[in-house]
C-alpha positions as CSV (number, residue, x, y, z in Angstrom):
1,M,118.5,120.7,110.7
2,N,116.4,122.1,107.2
3,M,118.3,121.2,103.7
4,P,119.3,124.0,101.7
5,T,117.2,125.8,99.2
6,H,119.1,124.8,95.9
7,S,119.4,120.9,97.1
8,L,115.6,121.1,97.8
9,S,114.8,122.1,94.1
10,A,117.0,119.6,92.7
11,T,115.5,116.8,94.3
12,A,111.8,118.3,93.5
13,R,112.9,118.8,89.6
14,A,114.6,114.6,89.6
15,G,111.3,113.9,90.8
16,A,109.6,115.4,88.3
17,W,111.6,114.1,84.8
18,G,111.2,110.6,86.8
19,I,107.8,110.8,86.8
20,L,107.6,112.4,83.4
21,S,109.5,109.2,82.4
22,A,107.9,106.3,84.1
23,L,104.5,108.0,83.2
24,L,106.2,107.6,78.8
25,L,106.9,104.2,79.6
26,L,103.5,103.6,81.2
27,A,101.5,105.1,78.4
28,A,103.7,102.8,75.9
29,L,102.9,99.5,77.9
30,L,99.3,100.6,78.2
31,F,98.3,101.3,75.1
32,R,100.4,98.8,73.0
33,Q,98.2,97.3,71.7
34,H,96.1,100.6,70.5
35,L,99.5,102.4,69.7
36,E,101.0,99.5,67.5
37,L,97.4,99.5,65.6
38,T,98.4,100.9,62.7
39,M,102.5,101.5,61.4
40,A,102.3,105.7,61.6
41,R,101.2,105.0,65.3
42,H,104.6,102.7,65.7
43,M,106.7,104.4,64.4
44,L,105.5,108.2,64.9
45,V,104.2,107.9,68.4
46,Q,105.3,104.9,70.8
47,I,108.6,105.5,69.5
48,P,109.2,108.6,70.5
49,M,107.5,107.6,73.7
50,L,109.9,105.5,74.5
51,L,112.8,107.8,73.3
52,F,111.5,110.5,75.2
53,S,111.1,108.8,78.3
54,G,114.5,107.8,78.8
55,M,115.5,111.6,78.5
56,A,113.5,112.3,80.9
57,C,115.7,109.7,83.0
58,H,118.6,111.2,81.4
59,R,117.6,114.8,83.1
60,S,116.1,112.9,86.7
61,V,119.2,110.8,87.3
62,A,121.4,114.7,85.9
63,H,120.3,116.6,88.7
64,M,121.2,113.6,92.0
65,P,124.3,114.4,93.1
66,R,124.8,111.5,94.5
67,M,125.2,110.0,90.1
68,N,128.1,112.9,89.9
69,A,131.0,109.4,90.2
70,V,128.6,107.5,87.6
71,R,129.1,111.0,85.0
72,R,132.2,110.7,85.9
73,Y,132.4,107.1,84.4
74,A,130.0,107.5,81.1
75,A,132.3,110.1,80.2
76,S,135.2,107.6,80.3
77,W,134.1,106.5,77.6
78,D,132.0,108.5,75.4
79,E,134.3,111.1,75.3
80,Y,132.4,114.0,72.8
81,G,129.3,112.0,73.2
82,L,129.9,109.0,69.5
83,V,129.3,106.3,71.3
84,G,126.1,107.3,72.9
85,L,125.2,108.7,69.4
86,A,126.6,106.2,67.1
87,V,124.2,104.1,69.6
88,F,121.4,106.4,69.1
89,V,121.5,106.3,65.9
90,L,122.0,102.8,65.3
91,T,118.7,102.1,67.4
92,T,116.4,103.9,65.9
93,A,117.4,102.7,62.2
94,Y,116.8,99.1,63.2
95,W,113.4,99.7,64.9
96,M,112.7,101.7,60.7
97,I,113.3,98.4,59.3
98,P,109.8,97.1,58.5
99,R,110.7,93.2,59.5
100,A,111.8,94.4,63.0
101,L,108.6,96.7,63.3
102,D,106.3,93.1,62.6
103,S,108.6,90.9,64.9
104,A,108.0,93.3,67.6
105,V,104.2,93.1,66.9
106,A,104.6,89.6,66.3
107,S,106.7,88.3,69.4
108,G,106.5,89.8,73.0
109,T,110.4,88.9,74.1
110,V,110.8,91.4,71.0
111,E,108.6,93.8,72.1
112,L,110.8,94.3,75.2
113,G,113.7,94.6,73.6
114,K,112.3,98.1,71.9
115,F,111.5,98.9,75.1
116,A,114.9,98.3,76.7
117,T,116.4,98.8,73.5
118,L,114.7,102.4,72.8
119,F,115.1,103.5,76.3
120,A,118.4,103.8,76.1
121,A,119.2,105.3,73.8
122,G,117.4,107.6,74.9
123,M,118.8,107.7,78.1
124,L,122.5,107.7,76.3
125,L,121.5,110.9,73.8
126,P,120.9,114.4,76.5
127,A,124.5,113.8,78.1
128,S,125.9,112.2,74.7
129,L,125.1,116.1,73.1
130,S,125.7,117.4,76.1
131,R,129.6,116.8,75.0
132,A,129.7,116.6,71.4
133,N,130.6,119.8,69.9
134,T,129.0,121.4,66.7
135,I,130.8,119.0,64.1
136,L,129.2,115.7,66.0
137,Q,126.5,117.1,66.5
138,L,125.5,118.2,62.8
139,F,127.6,115.6,61.3
140,F,124.7,112.7,63.7
141,L,122.2,115.1,62.5
142,G,123.0,115.3,59.2
143,N,122.5,111.3,59.0
144,F,120.1,110.8,61.5
145,A,117.8,112.6,59.3
146,S,118.5,111.0,56.0
147,M,118.1,107.9,57.5
148,M,114.8,109.2,57.3
149,A,113.8,110.9,54.9
150,I,115.6,107.7,52.5
151,V,113.6,105.1,54.7
152,G,109.9,107.7,54.5
153,M,110.6,107.9,50.6
154,L,110.5,103.9,50.2
155,Y,107.4,103.7,53.1
156,Q,105.8,106.1,50.2
157,D,107.2,105.2,47.0
158,T,106.4,101.0,46.8
159,S,104.0,99.8,45.1
160,T,104.2,96.6,47.9
161,R,103.7,96.0,51.1
162,L,107.0,96.4,53.3
163,C,104.5,95.4,56.7
164,N,103.0,92.0,57.2
165,F,100.9,93.4,59.3
166,Y,100.2,97.2,58.4
167,L,98.3,98.0,55.0
168,I,100.2,100.5,52.0
169,D,97.8,103.0,53.2
170,D,99.3,103.2,56.0
171,Q,102.7,102.7,54.9
172,V,102.8,105.7,53.3
173,V,101.2,108.3,56.2
174,A,104.0,106.4,58.2
175,G,105.4,107.5,54.8
176,V,105.4,110.7,54.9
177,G,106.0,111.8,58.9
178,L,109.6,110.7,58.8
179,V,110.5,113.0,56.0
180,T,108.7,115.9,57.7
181,L,110.4,115.5,60.9
182,A,113.3,114.2,58.4
183,I,112.4,118.4,57.7
184,A,111.8,119.5,61.0
185,I,114.3,118.6,63.4
186,P,116.9,120.2,61.6
187,A,114.8,123.0,61.2
188,L,114.7,123.3,65.2
189,W,118.0,122.8,65.3
190,C,119.0,125.0,63.4
191,A,116.4,127.6,64.4
192,S,116.7,127.1,67.6
193,Q,120.5,126.1,68.2
194,K,121.2,127.6,72.5
195,Q,117.5,126.8,73.8
196,V,117.9,123.2,72.4
197,R,120.9,123.2,74.5
198,E,120.2,124.1,76.8
199,F,117.7,122.0,77.5
200,F,119.7,119.1,77.3
201,S,122.6,120.1,80.2
202,D,119.8,122.3,81.9
203,G,122.5,124.6,83.3
204,Q,125.0,120.8,84.6
205,P,129.3,120.6,84.2
206,D,129.3,119.3,80.7
207,D,130.1,115.6,81.5
208,H,133.6,115.3,80.2
209,K,134.6,118.2,82.1
210,S,135.5,117.6,86.1
211,I,133.2,117.9,88.8
212,P,134.7,120.2,91.1
213,T,135.4,118.4,94.2
214,R,135.6,120.5,98.1
215,P,138.3,121.6,98.4
216,A,141.2,120.1,101.0
217,E,140.9,122.2,104.6
218,T,144.1,123.3,106.4
219,S,144.6,123.1,110.0
220,A,145.7,126.2,111.6
221,R,148.8,126.2,112.9
């Protein structure tokens, strides 16, 4: 018996996103020492890789019909995306703290926690964005962008080393990168809001909406 074409297509997309997620996570792990050698690569390359790995994993799971029950359960405690967006902002804010970066470089346990929390934050983000309306998205986007800008300016303006493992020059480069992202991300959101929302939803039904079930069969009389 042949599988329907749409089922094969969904399976292929799920597999592709799953492979991308695994590759990003594996690259962040295998090249950990190289990426963490400078503050700029640590903050602007490795951390986004972990976030995007989580996002890709979510996209893979979203194409699996068997995960519909999990999607409905997640929607029940993340109404309007508030929980997921709050977790994302708080997690990324923590890993912008210089002491947190130092601890991740010095301790394998903290490093494992960084990988796990950033992956989880990335995995929560797409579904939370798909549930959130425009007002909520603007609120969290404004907080996220302003946080990055403030941290980036602090990194540039301070005359002392904030991280024990990184030099001041590298600290300035990381600060410039954060300020650039603080400008670029809202600009991207404003310029292509429809495309961004379609990327995160990928044609899937919103999680806060009930997923239709097959109508009950009636016996002919």
